[in-house]
C-alpha positions as CSV (number, residue, x, y, z in Angstrom):
1,M,139.6,84.8,70.6
2,Q,136.1,84.2,71.7
3,T,135.1,84.3,75.3
4,T,132.1,82.6,76.9
5,R,130.1,84.5,79.4
6,L,130.0,82.9,82.8
7,R,126.4,81.8,83.6
8,W,125.6,81.7,87.3
9,T,123.0,79.3,88.8
10,I,121.2,79.0,92.1
11,A,123.7,76.3,93.1
12,D,126.5,78.8,92.9
13,L,124.9,81.0,95.5
14,A,125.7,78.3,98.1
15,A,129.3,79.4,98.0
16,F,128.5,82.8,99.4
17,S,128.4,83.5,103.2
18,D,124.9,83.8,104.8
19,N,126.5,86.4,107.2
20,D,127.4,89.2,104.8
21,L,125.1,92.1,104.1
22,N,124.9,91.6,100.3
23,R,121.9,90.6,98.3
24,Y,122.6,88.1,95.5
25,E,120.2,87.8,92.6
26,I,120.6,86.0,89.2
27,I,118.8,87.2,86.1
28,D,119.4,85.1,82.9
29,G,122.5,83.7,84.4
30,E,124.0,87.1,85.3
31,L,124.9,87.7,89.0
32,F,123.8,91.0,90.6
33,V,125.3,91.8,94.0
34,T,123.9,94.8,96.0
35,K,124.8,96.1,99.4
36,S,122.3,96.7,102.1
37,P,119.9,99.4,100.9
38,H,119.5,103.0,102.2
39,W,117.3,103.6,105.2
40,N,114.7,105.4,103.1
41,H,114.6,102.5,100.7
42,Q,113.8,100.1,103.5
43,S,111.3,102.5,105.1
44,S,109.5,102.7,101.7
45,C,109.4,98.9,101.5
46,A,107.9,98.8,105.0
47,R,105.3,101.5,104.2
48,I,104.3,99.8,100.9
49,S,103.9,96.5,102.6
50,R,101.9,97.9,105.5
51,I,99.5,99.8,103.2
52,I,98.9,96.9,100.9
53,G,98.9,94.5,103.8
54,D,96.1,96.5,105.5
55,W,94.1,96.3,102.3
56,A,94.8,92.6,102.0
57,E,93.8,91.9,105.6
58,K,90.4,93.7,105.1
59,T,89.7,91.9,101.8
60,G,91.2,88.5,102.5
61,L,92.1,88.3,98.8
62,G,95.8,87.6,99.2
63,D,99.0,88.3,101.0
64,V,102.0,90.7,100.9
65,A,105.6,90.0,101.6
66,I,108.8,92.0,101.8
67,A,111.9,90.6,100.0
68,P,110.6,87.1,99.3
69,G,112.8,84.8,97.2
70,I,111.4,83.9,93.8
71,I,113.1,81.0,92.1
72,F,111.9,81.0,88.5
73,S,114.7,78.7,87.3
74,D,118.3,77.8,88.1
75,A,119.4,80.9,86.2
76,D,116.6,83.3,87.4
77,N,116.5,83.8,91.2
78,V,115.5,87.2,92.4
79,I,114.5,89.0,95.6
80,P,111.9,91.7,94.8
81,D,111.4,94.3,97.4
82,V,107.6,93.7,97.9
83,V,105.1,91.3,96.3
84,W,101.4,90.8,96.5
85,V,100.0,87.4,95.6
86,S,96.5,86.1,95.6
87,N,95.5,83.2,97.9
88,Q,94.8,81.0,94.9
89,R,98.2,81.6,93.3
90,L,100.1,81.5,96.5
91,E,99.0,77.9,97.1
92,L,100.4,76.9,93.6
93,L,103.7,78.8,93.8
94,M,105.1,78.1,97.3
95,D,107.7,75.4,97.5
96,T,108.6,73.4,100.7
97,S,111.4,75.8,101.4
98,G,109.1,78.8,101.6
99,H,110.1,80.3,98.2
100,L,107.9,81.3,95.4
101,T,108.5,79.3,92.2
102,G,106.5,81.5,89.9
103,A,105.2,84.9,89.3
104,P,103.1,86.8,91.9
105,E,100.5,89.0,90.4
106,L,102.1,92.3,91.7
107,V,105.8,92.9,92.1
108,I,107.2,96.2,93.5
109,E,110.8,97.3,93.4
110,V,111.9,100.4,95.3
111,L,114.6,102.0,93.1
112,S,118.0,102.6,94.6
113,P,120.3,105.3,93.2
114,G,122.9,104.3,90.6
115,E,122.9,103.4,87.0
116,K,123.4,99.6,87.7
117,N,120.3,99.6,89.9
118,V,118.3,101.4,87.3
119,I,119.3,99.0,84.6
120,R,118.6,96.0,86.8
121,D,115.1,97.2,87.8
122,K,114.0,99.0,84.7
123,E,115.5,96.6,82.1
124,K,116.6,93.2,83.4
125,K,113.9,92.7,86.0
126,L,111.2,94.2,83.8
127,L,112.0,91.7,81.0
128,L,112.2,88.8,83.5
129,Y,108.9,89.7,85.2
130,S,107.2,90.1,81.7
131,Q,108.5,86.7,80.6
132,Q,107.4,85.0,83.9
133,G,103.8,86.4,83.8
134,V,103.8,89.1,86.4
135,E,100.6,91.1,85.8
136,E,101.6,94.4,87.3
137,Y,105.0,95.9,88.2
138,W,105.5,99.1,90.2
139,I,108.9,100.9,90.3
140,C,108.8,103.2,93.3
141,N,111.4,106.1,93.5
142,Y,111.7,107.3,97.1
143,I,113.9,110.2,96.0
144,E,111.6,111.6,93.4
145,K,108.5,110.3,95.2
146,T,107.1,108.7,92.0
147,V,105.6,105.4,91.0
148,E,105.9,103.9,87.5
149,V,103.1,101.5,86.9
150,Y,103.7,98.7,84.3
151,R,100.8,96.5,83.4
152,S,100.7,93.3,81.3
153,Q,99.5,93.9,77.8
154,L,99.6,90.9,75.4
155,A,102.0,89.1,77.9
156,N,104.4,92.1,78.0
157,L,104.7,94.6,80.9
158,Q,104.2,98.1,79.4
159,L,104.5,101.4,81.2
160,E,100.9,102.6,81.7
161,L,101.4,105.7,83.9
162,T,103.8,107.5,86.1
163,L,102.3,108.8,89.3
164,L,103.5,111.8,91.4
165,G,103.1,112.6,95.1
166,Q,99.5,113.7,95.2
167,D,98.2,111.2,92.7
168,Q,96.0,108.3,93.8
169,L,97.6,104.8,93.3
170,T,95.0,102.2,92.4
171,S,95.2,98.8,90.7
172,P,92.7,96.5,88.9
173,L,94.4,93.6,90.8
174,L,93.5,95.1,94.2
175,P,89.8,96.0,94.1
176,G,89.0,99.0,96.3
177,F,92.7,99.7,97.0
178,N,93.9,103.3,96.8
179,C,96.4,105.6,98.5
180,L,98.3,108.8,97.8
181,V,101.7,108.1,96.3
182,N,103.3,110.3,99.1
183,Q,102.1,107.8,101.7
184,L,104.5,105.2,100.3
185,F,107.6,107.3,101.1
186,P,109.3,108.7,104.3
């Protein structure tokens, strides 16, 4: 007997309550449900957003957001922890509901403990962001205080380096930006 995998779409999300504390994401038709993140996860998101936001405000080159919805398609709807998008791209990607409909240049996920979270961020989202044209992807680990930096090479996100606490984080997408990795974490 052959079974067919259920493929979720964005329309299916309407059935869920807006009042619960879960985050619902769909990647290639697969539903991912996560509980509210740990305090240090959220604190890391806020720090990352503030540090990149301060740089963005000084340069005027783009904007940063925490947990924006990105609707790539009916079967690919995600909520990355932090994104940076250039002014030019933001104008093209924003829909009338205030969601992004395409890839920001930089996507940042703060890794939560657990095998399912690791698979989602390091495999499923890595592949999705590669396919959608994200230029740079950071996976930040607040427990180990590390940042894995993936950069697009031939339209595929590849691990370029892993930075530790006292290493300087820079990016060719963010001219003049730099900070110590430790600054990103509580």
